[in-house]
C-alpha positions in Angstrom: 53.4 52.9 47.7 52.9 54.4 51.4 54.7 53.6 54.7 51.3 51.2 56.3 51.4 49.7 53.0 55.4 49.0 53.2 55.2 48.1 57.2 52.4 45.8 56.2 54.7 43.6 53.5 57.7 43.9 55.4 56.3 42.5 58.8 54.3 40.1 56.6 57.2 38.7 54.9 58.8 38.9 58.1 56.9 37.4 60.3 53.6 35.5 58.8 51.5 37.4 60.6 47.6 35.3 61.6 46.5 38.4 61.6 48.3 42.5 61.6 46.6 45.9 61.7 48.4 48.7 60.9 46.8 52.1 61.6 48.0 55.0 60.5 47.3 57.7 64.1 49.3 60.5 62.3 45.9 62.6 62.8 46.7 62.8 66.3 49.7 63.8 66.4 49.2 67.2 64.1 51.2 70.0 65.8 53.7 67.2 67.9 56.9 66.7 66.8 58.2 64.3 64.3 55.3 64.7 62.1 54.4 66.0 58.7 51.8 67.7 57.5 51.2 65.4 55.3 50.8 61.9 57.7 52.5 59.2 57.7 54.7 58.9 60.4 52.8 57.6 64.1 50.9 54.2 63.5 49.9 51.6 65.5 50.5 48.0 65.4 48.6 44.6 66.3 50.4 41.9 64.7 49.7 38.1 66.7 51.8 35.4 65.2 53.9 32.0 66.3 57.5 34.0 66.7 56.4 35.1 69.3 55.0 32.5 71.4 57.8 32.3 74.6 59.3 35.3 73.4 59.9 38.3 75.8 58.0 41.9 74.8 60.5 43.0 75.0 61.5 40.0 71.9 58.8 40.2 70.6 59.4 44.5 69.8 62.7 43.8 68.6 61.0 41.1 66.0 58.5 43.5 65.0 61.7 47.3 65.0 64.1 44.3 62.5 61.6 44.1 60.2 60.9 47.5 60.4 64.4 48.9 60.4 65.0 50.8 57.5 61.6 53.2 57.7 62.2 53.9 61.7 63.2 57.2 62.5 61.4 58.2 58.9 59.6 57.7 58.1 57.9 56.3 61.5 58.3 58.4 63.8 56.7 57.0 66.5 55.5 52.9 66.6 52.9 51.5 69.7 53.1 47.6 68.6 51.2 45.3 70.4 52.9 41.8 69.4 51.0 38.3 70.8 51.2 34.5 70.4 48.3 33.0 69.2 47.7 31.9 72.0 47.3 35.6 74.0 44.8 37.0 70.8 42.2 36.1 72.9 42.2 39.0 74.3 45.2 38.9 77.2 48.0 40.9 75.7 52.0 41.0 76.7 
C-alpha cells in the first residue's frame, strides 16, 4: 500500500470526512531535506469533517497528526494541512 493510500485510509477511519484530498507533492521537493528518490515524503491534505466544528486550527491539526502518528517523521517528512468544518468548506478556511 502506498503512503498516500495509508494516509487516506487512516484519515477516513479517524475522522469520517465529508471530503478528503491527499496530494503527493514530493516531486516539488527534490533535493530538499527529507526527500527520497522514490518519493512519497511530502504531502498536502485537505480534510472537511464534522469533527472539526468548534475546534481551533491547532486542535484540528492535532487530530490529523494523531491519526498519522506512526507515519509522521518516516515515511512522511512534511505534511501541509487544510482542515475545515463542513460549514467552512464553501471557500473560507480555518
